[in-house]
N, C-alpha and C positions, 0 to 999 in steps of 0.2 A: 356762385363763383367762389373760389377758394384761393388762398395764397400759400404756396409751398415754401417752407423755410429753407435757407441754404444749408449745406452740410455743416458749416461752422456753427450756425445757430442751433441746429439739431444736436450736435455734440455738446455745445455749451449747456443746453437745457439738461442733458444727461449729467454733466459735471456739477450742475447747480442743485441737483435734487438731494439735499443733505439734511440730516437730523441735527437739531440744535443742542449743543453742549456748551453753556456759557463760559466765557473766559479762556478758551483754548483755541489755538490755531492749528490748522492741518499742516503736518510736516511729512507724513508718509502716505504713500499710495500702495496698497496691497492689491496685486493683480491676480485674479483667479483664472488659471488657464490649464486645461487638460487635467482638472481635478487638483492641481497644486496651487499653493499660495506663494507668489513671488513678491517680496517687499521691495519698494523703490523709495528713495528719498526725493522729495520735490526739488531740493537744492541740486541734486545730481541731475535731474531732468533739465533744470534750467542751465546748468553748466554745459551739458551736452548740446542743448539747443543753441547756446551762444558760440561754443567752440567744439563742434562735433569731432574734429580731428585730434584734439588735444585731451579729450576726456578719457581717463584711464579706467573709470569705474563702469560707465555704461557704453562708452564709445565702441569697444570691441563687439558688443552685442547689437546695439542699434544700428551701427554702420554696416551690418550685414543686410539691412533692408535696401531695396533698390533706391537710387538717388531721388526719384520723384516722391516716393513715400516718405523718405527722410525730410525732404523739403516741406511737404504738406504737414508733417507732425511739428516741425519747428515753427512754421507759420501759425499753426493752431495754438501752440503754447505761448508764443511771444507777442503776436500782433494784438492790438486793441480790437475788441469784438464790437461789431457794428450794430449795437442795440440801443434803443431809446427807452429809458426806464418808464416814461409816462405812457408808452403804448404797450409794453410787455405786461404790465400789471393787469389792465383790463382783459388782455388776451388770456392770461392764465387764470383769471378769476371767472372766466366763462366755464360752462359745463364741460365743453370739449377740451379746453385747456387743462382743467383739473384731471380729466382722465389721462391725458398725455403725461402730465407730471407724475401721476401714480405709476404709469408704466415705466417712465425713465428712472424713477426713484428706485426701481428694482435692479437697475444696472450699476448705479454708483451710489453707495450708501455708507453710513458709519458701521462699525462692527456690530452694533445692536440697532434694530429697527429699520424701517424703510426711510427713503429720502423724500424730499419734497417740501419740508416745512420752511426752509429758509430761502426758497427760490426767489420770491418777489423782493424780499429785503435785500438780498445780495445784489440783484440787478440794479435796484434803485440806488443803493448806497455806493456801488462800485461801477457805475456806468462808465464805459470806456476802458476798463481794466483789461489786462490780458487774461487768458485762461489760467495761467499759473498763479497770478495774483488773486484771482477769484477762488481758486482752490485753497490758497493759503488763508483766505478770509473766512473759510468755513470753520465754525467754532467746534472742532472735533480734532483730536490729535492724529487720527488715522481715517483714511477713506478706503473703501474696498470697491474695486472695479471688476465686474464679472465678465471677463472676456469670453468665457464659455457661453454665456447667454447671448453676447453680441455675435459670436460665431454661429450660434443656432439661428439667430435672427437673420444673419446674412445668408445662411442656407435656405431659409424660407423665402427670402427675397429672390435668390437665384432660381428656386423651384417655381415661384410664381411667374418670373420672367420667362422661364422655359415654357410654361403653359401658354403664356400669351403669344410667344413666337410660334408654338405648335398650332395654336388656333389660326394664326395668320397664314401659316403654310397650308393648313387644311382648307381655308377659304380660297387661297390661290389655286388649289388643286381641284376645286369644284368645277364640273363641266357646265358652268353657267354660260348662257348666250351673251355675246357682246351686244350691248345696247347703246344707243345714242339718244340723249334727251334733246329734242328740238323744240325749245320753247318759242312761243309766238313772239313777234317783235314787241319790244317794250313800249307800253303806252305812256303818254305824259301823265303826271300825277299832281295832285294837290295835297296839302297837309294843313293841319290846324292843331294848336295846343289848346287843351281844355282841362277842366278839373271837375271833380264830382264830390259834392258834400255827402257824407255818409254818417249814420249814427254811431258806427263802431270806431270812428277815428276822430281825434280832435281837429286835425287839419284835413282839408279836402284831398282826394286822390288825384295826383297829376296824371294826365292822359295825353297821348299823342295819336292823332288820327291821320291816316293816309288813305287816299282813294284814287282810282283811275279816272281820268277825263275820258269818258266813253259814253256812247249812246246805248250801249248794251247793259242791261241790268244784270248784276251778279246774283247768283243763287245763294252764296254764303258770304259772311264776313268772318274775319280771323281775329282771334284774341291772343295777344302776345304777352307772355309772362317771363320776366328775366330771372336769373339765378341769384343765389346768395351773394350780396355785394355788387350786384349788377345795376343796370339802369336802362331807361328808355334809349338813351344815346348809344349805348353799347350794342343794341340790337336794331338801331335805326336802319342800317344797311339792309337788313332782312325785311323790315317793314316796308321800306321803299321798293325793294325788289319784288316782293309779293304783290304790292299795289300795282306795280307796272305790269304785272301779269293778269290784272283784271279783278283783284280781290280787295275790297275795303278792309283796312286793318286798324285795330285799336290796341295800342301798347299801354300797359299799366306800369306805373312806378310804385312798387311796394315799399313804402317808407318804413324804416325800422330794420329792414333787411336788404337795403340797397347800397349803392356806392357811398352815399352820405353817412350811412351807419358805419361802414368800414373806415371812412375818413375820421369819424368820431373815435373809433378804436385807436387809430394811429396817433391821434392828438390826445389820447388819454381821457376822453370825455365819457366813454361808455364801454361796456364789455363787448366781446365778440358776439355778433348776432348769430343765432343758430336756428334749429328746427322749431324752437318755441314760437317762431313767427308763422308757422303753418296755419293755425286757426284763423288769424286775422287775414292771411293771404286768401283763404277759402272765402271769407266774408267779402274781400275785395272782388273776387270773381263773381260772386252772387250779385253784388251791387252793380258792377259794370254791365253784366249781361242783362240785368233787369232794366237798367237805364237805356240800353240800346233797344231792347224790345219795346220799351215805352216811348221810343223816339225822342228822348231827351237830347240826343245828338244826331246829327245828319251827316251823310257823306255827300256833300255838295247837293246837287239837284236830283241825284238818283234816289229811288226808294230804298229804304233799309231792307237788306236781304232778310228773309224769314228764318234762316238757319245759319249756324256758325260752326267753326272748328277752333280748337285751342292748340297753340304752339308754346311749349315751355322749355326753358333751358335749365338743366340741373335741378335746383330746388323748385323752380317753376314747373318742371316736368313732373316732379313728385306731387305737387299741389294739383296739377291737371289730372293725373291719374286718380288721385283720391276723390276729386270733385266728380269725376266720371263714374265713380262707383267702386274703385279698388278698395279692398278691405285689409285692415291690419289683422294679422292672424295671431291667435293666442300663442303664448310661449315666447314672446319677444325677449323677455328678460333672460330666459335660458339661452336663447340663440346669441344674445349679446354677450353673455358670460363666456361662451365658447369663442365667439369672434374676437373678444377683447382680452383673451388669455395672454396675448402678446401684442406688441405694437403693430397696428395695421399698416404695413409698409407699402402696399400697393392698392389700398382701398380706404383712404382716409374718410370716406363718407360714412364708415362705421361709427365714427365719433359723433356724427349728426344723428344717424338712425337710432342709436342706442339712447339718445336723449329722450326719445318718445316713451321710454319706460317710466319717465317721471311726469308725463303730460297726458292730457285727455284731449281728443279731437272732437269737434262737433260732428253731428250726423250730416253727411254730404247730401245736398239737394241739387242734383244736376238740372241745369236750366233746360227749358224746352228748346227743341231745335238743335241740340248738341250732337254733332254727327261724327267727330273724329278727334283724336289726340295725336299730336306730334311731340315726342319726348326726345329732346336733344341732350345727350350726356346725362340721362336720368339715372336715378338709383332707387334702392328700396328692397334689395334682396333679403335683408333681415326683416323688413316690415312685412313683406308679402308672404314669406315662408314658402310653402308648397302650393298654396291655393288662393292667395290673396288677389290675384289678377283674373281668376277664372270667372268672376262675376261680371267682367267687362264684356259687353256685347258689341259695342261700337268699334270701328276699325282703329288700330293703333300703329303708328310708324315710330319705331325706336331707332335712334341713330347713335352710334358710338364711334370712338376713334382709337386706332391702334396704339397711340402714344398717350392715352388718357391715364395719368397716374393718380387721379382723384377718384374717379368712378370706373373701376375696371370693366372693360367691355365684356369680359368673360362672365364675371359674377353679377354685374349690375344690369346688363342688357340681355346677353345671350341666354342665360339660365332662366330669368323671369319670363323671357319671350315664349318659352315652352308652354306656359300656362294659358296663353292667349289662343282662343279657338276660332275667332272670325277668319274666314278664308281670305279676307282682304288685308289682314295684318302684314306688316313688312318690318324686317330688321335690316338696317344698313350699317356696315362697318367701313369706315374710310381710312385707308392707309395714310399714315403720317399726320393724322388729325389728333389733337389733344383735347383736354377738357375745355380749353379756352379758345379753340378755333372759331367758335361761333361769336366771339366777342371782338368788336372792332372799336378801338379808341382812336378817334379822328383828330384829337388835339394833343400834340406833343408825343403821341404814340408811345406812352410808357410801357404798355404791355409787350410791344414788339422788341423791347430791349432785354427781355427775360431769358432768351435763349430758345433753341429749337426744342429741347427736351420739355420745355414748359408750354410754349405757345404752339409747338408743332411745326411741321415742315410746310413751306409754301402757303402761308395763311390765307392769302387772297384767292389762290386757286382752290383751296379747301372750301372757302366760303362760297365760291362759285359753284362747286359741287353740291354743297349744302342747299343752295337755292334751287338748283336743278332737281334734286331728289325730292325736296318738299313741294315745289310747284307742281311737279309731275304727279305726286301722290294726291295732293289736294284736288287737282283737276280730275283725276280718276274717281275719287270719292264723290265729288260733286256730280259727275256724269253717271254714277252708279256702275262703274266699270272696274275691272280687275287692275290694280296698280302694277307698275313695272316690276319685273324680276330680271336680274342679270348683272353683268359686270360693266361698270362705267369707267371712262377715262376722261380726265380733265387736265390736259397738260401732263405734268409729272405726277398727278394724283390719280389714284385708282380706288374705286369703291365696289363693294359687293352687296347687292340687295337680294335678300332671300325671304322665303316664307317658311312655315314650320315644316313643310315636307322635306326641305333641304337639310334640316337639323340632323336627320338620321345619319347623314354622311359625315357629321362632325362628332359622332359618338366615340367613346363614352363621355358624356358631359359630366357625369358624376365625379370624374377625376379632377374636374376643374375647381370645384369649391371645397374649401376646408371646413365649412360650417355645415353641420348636419341639421336638416330641417325637421 
């Protein structure tokens, strides 16, 4: 799971990426646009923001902007910025935060050098200040804002959005059959909290088990792995729903990259967790699957199924694919250099993927009886390159959302899906779903207050669609049948489920990605 900064925070980070020149305060802002340097006085900006109609210097020019844009600029300049110094420090001290600071430091900087050096100190020392006051606190007489670079970035964003809209239109135009998922009546379920002592962690791994109350033995059990900053509770709706369809479920709490770790970030106790948690996550999967096979845990009075499938969300999906045998391809550093040449505006997972250039992963040892992977909002386009998923022989269901602004469904699901050769592989794209549609917060509902662009449209209907697609796929794999293909409807939500043969009608896919593998 990831947290998207507001536009105010994003612009603030750009304004704060400054080089240190002791004993001097910023008074001028030099704006580069269309190859020209336009000098502005910060005092003039403040005068215009306070009295836009009476300012003779900047008013005639800035008042040419539409009223809404003027209002947004004035608010950005004058309002106190909603940041807490004790949380922003650990965030920007993380690997991903440092990469973002380096990128933003190219947009706003002193006349000499890059920005970024004073970011943490300025926020901690001037918490609650307005943008103008923070600009003045920068110890340099002049700041340079590269609007040409910002315009180029905006153009890239528009281009990527057009690609995403184009993909959605092409999916709508596919002559897919209309399908209806008719799930069996939900069974009553039981649940139990457990924990597992393991040698690779100081504390035991928290687990949640759900199982159906049924006289019919299941052929598979399901292993559920949450995303970065997630938890057992956030995916509990899915665990309960799948158990009610007849499948025993075990959900893992990956401590160190879970919701408690993000809480530690917000409280200033630790840095932002990242992909450095992958090695220990893989060890968690090894340990839990071995414990189930050894019958350390039981699903009521029913015998433990001999085989299993893994369901992972976001980082949990990446761990599941690696555990199943996906391979990091040589050349990751070069791919990351190309991908990070500019701020990753519609695929912030690049910040996580490129962290693996500094890490080593253990050799994956897929457990016995491992039959399928369900990857919800997964990523790894830079990790897999052209061939990293070709070694996977087991069936894979990839699920993406049209409103996912963290892991682009074009780059992170559709293009990697081409590498998968199993005829039972499926790719599902859900209209209106976001990166966080699979997450349900049942206490105080904070995630539901973040807006449609963040959570996605009709989150409960999307979750119902997610359950239908996954339960149908799991049942087909267990029965050794071909999984569903077609167009699905769930209230106002529509989904497209395709296999590799349908990708030919979405060509040319090479136009979608900017990173050459």
